[in-house]
Backbone as CSV, one residue per row, in Angstrom:
resi,resn,N_x,N_y,N_z,CA_x,CA_y,CA_z,C_x,C_y,C_z
1,MET,38.609,137.920,136.930,38.790,136.723,136.144,37.456,136.101,135.758
2,ILE,36.388,136.798,136.008,35.071,136.274,135.646,34.956,136.103,134.125
3,ASP,35.598,136.980,133.364,35.507,136.930,131.912,36.381,135.835,131.302
4,CYS,37.285,135.272,132.061,38.233,134.290,131.531,37.618,132.896,131.556
5,ARG,37.782,132.184,130.450,37.234,130.835,130.354,38.246,129.770,130.740
6,ASN,39.539,130.128,130.760,40.568,129.158,131.152,41.811,129.907,131.616
7,VAL,42.783,129.160,132.096,43.989,129.764,132.655,44.780,130.539,131.607
8,PHE,44.745,130.105,130.375,45.491,130.794,129.327,44.927,132.186,129.055
9,GLU,43.607,132.299,129.060,42.988,133.607,128.895,43.296,134.508,130.087
10,ALA,43.327,133.935,131.274,43.660,134.714,132.471,45.081,135.254,132.390
11,ILE,46.012,134.438,131.920,47.399,134.888,131.777,47.492,136.006,130.745
12,LEU,46.797,135.851,129.640,46.815,136.893,128.625,46.232,138.201,129.158
13,LYS,45.192,138.096,129.973,44.523,139.289,130.479,45.277,139.935,131.641
14,TYR,45.760,139.112,132.596,46.332,139.644,133.825,47.841,139.466,133.942
15,GLY,48.456,138.701,133.041,49.886,138.436,133.147,50.153,137.212,134.000
16,HIS,51.402,136.987,134.299,51.799,135.831,135.107,52.689,136.293,136.253
17,ASP,53.000,135.378,137.145,53.815,135.750,138.300,55.155,135.018,138.317
18,GLU,55.647,134.590,137.167,56.918,133.872,137.125,58.074,134.716,137.639
19,ASP,57.980,136.021,137.516,59.057,136.902,137.949,58.815,137.492,139.334
20,PHE,57.802,137.008,140.038,57.475,137.525,141.366,58.609,137.259,142.343
21,ARG,59.012,138.270,143.066,60.031,138.151,144.105,59.441,138.706,145.401
22,PRO,59.170,137.828,146.392,58.605,138.324,147.648,59.582,139.268,148.341
23,ALA,59.054,140.240,149.061,59.883,141.217,149.765,59.497,141.242,151.234
24,GLU,60.494,141.203,152.099,60.230,141.285,153.530,59.802,142.708,153.873
25,SER,58.901,142.813,154.850,58.427,144.121,155.294,58.256,144.082,156.803
26,ASN,57.747,145.169,157.365,57.567,145.246,158.816,56.566,144.223,159.341
27,ASN,55.623,143.799,158.504,54.617,142.848,158.971,55.017,141.401,158.663
28,PHE,56.298,141.171,158.356,56.804,139.814,158.130,57.442,139.337,159.422
29,THR,56.646,138.691,160.258,57.101,138.251,161.574,57.028,136.736,161.669
30,PRO,57.844,136.133,162.541,57.808,134.673,162.686,56.540,134.211,163.381
31,THR,56.244,132.924,163.224,55.089,132.332,163.895,55.538,131.137,164.721
32,ASN,54.842,130.909,165.810,55.118,129.765,166.669,54.134,128.629,166.391
33,ALA,53.300,128.787,165.387,52.299,127.766,165.051,52.984,126.507,164.535
34,ALA,52.452,125.365,164.910,53.024,124.083,164.501,52.754,123.807,163.026
35,ALA,53.688,123.137,162.391,53.535,122.778,160.979,52.261,121.967,160.784
36,GLY,51.500,122.302,159.752,50.286,121.578,159.429,49.062,122.004,160.210
37,SER,49.242,122.883,161.193,48.095,123.319,161.989,47.272,124.343,161.212
38,VAL,46.036,124.498,161.625,45.156,125.488,161.004,45.778,126.879,161.144
39,GLU,46.380,127.145,162.300,47.000,128.447,162.535,48.152,128.698,161.562
40,LYS,49.001,127.689,161.341,50.145,127.852,160.437,49.674,128.061,159.002
41,ILE,48.673,127.316,158.589,48.142,127.464,157.234,47.568,128.869,157.045
42,GLU,46.909,129.395,158.053,46.369,130.752,157.981,47.494,131.785,157.883
43,VAL,48.572,131.585,158.635,49.723,132.483,158.554,50.304,132.456,157.147
44,LEU,50.462,131.261,156.566,51.010,131.139,155.219,50.092,131.809,154.197
45,ARG,48.780,131.642,154.366,47.817,132.277,153.454,47.957,133.794,153.491
46,LYS,48.066,134.339,154.693,48.199,135.789,154.831,49.524,136.280,154.254
47,ARG,50.591,135.490,154.401,51.875,135.882,153.826,51.788,135.959,152.304
48,VAL,51.109,135.001,151.698,50.937,135.032,150.241,50.171,136.283,149.837
49,GLU,49.093,136.601,150.549,48.290,137.771,150.221,49.098,139.061,150.331
50,ARG,50.002,139.129,151.305,50.812,140.340,151.496,52.034,140.381,150.588
51,GLY,52.351,139.272,149.933,53.493,139.250,149.028,54.830,139.124,149.723
52,VAL,54.827,138.573,150.936,56.083,138.352,151.655,56.484,136.889,151.496
53,PRO,57.723,136.531,151.834,58.139,135.125,151.714,57.256,134.211,152.570
54,LEU,57.111,132.964,152.138,56.322,132.006,152.918,57.018,131.627,154.214
55,TRP,58.310,131.452,154.174,59.040,130.905,155.315,59.899,131.976,155.967
56,HIS,59.727,132.136,157.281,60.536,133.051,158.082,61.619,132.226,158.763
57,ALA,62.817,132.745,158.847,63.939,132.005,159.450,63.668,131.631,160.905
58,GLU,62.784,132.367,161.580,62.509,132.100,162.990,61.169,131.406,163.220
59,ASP,60.528,130.901,162.181,59.306,130.116,162.355,59.612,128.852,163.140
60,ARG,58.602,128.347,163.843,58.758,127.070,164.558,59.099,125.986,163.540
61,PHE,60.083,125.162,163.875,60.495,124.097,162.961,60.354,122.708,163.575
62,ASP,59.896,122.625,164.819,59.728,121.317,165.448,58.449,121.315,166.289
63,TYR,58.219,120.208,166.963,57.017,120.067,167.783,57.334,120.045,169.278
64,SER,58.539,120.437,169.662,58.920,120.403,171.069,58.046,121.355,171.882
65,GLY,57.673,120.889,173.060,56.866,121.696,173.959,55.378,121.688,173.659
66,LEU,54.960,120.996,172.617,53.540,120.928,172.288,52.926,119.678,172.901
67,THR,51.677,119.777,173.286,50.960,118.606,173.778,49.756,118.372,172.892
68,GLY,49.405,117.135,172.754,48.257,116.784,171.927,47.164,116.171,172.772
69,ALA,45.989,116.149,172.223,44.862,115.539,172.917,45.011,114.022,172.893
70,ILE,44.744,113.391,174.003,44.838,111.938,174.100,43.416,111.407,174.267
71,ARG,43.043,110.525,173.343,41.725,109.927,173.414,41.896,108.471,173.842
72,PRO,41.080,108.015,174.780,41.172,106.610,175.180,40.736,105.685,174.050
73,ARG,41.324,104.529,173.992,40.925,103.550,172.969,39.545,103.028,173.283
74,GLU,38.827,102.717,172.238,37.464,102.207,172.432,37.469,100.697,172.466
């Protein structure tokens, strides 16, 4: 995309992904990473790169069992 000056030129050159349909594969596994965490964002990034769905039915959906750092008030 170095030759493209804007998004319209990129679409003309490389096409678009409006018809993209993610496909599950052997490397599409659930994650226990908490929503919004660096780990979860990395998992989502890798899923996009592999072309699999973003959301797995068995991904963590809550924060139960997690502990957070407690900082004393100043």
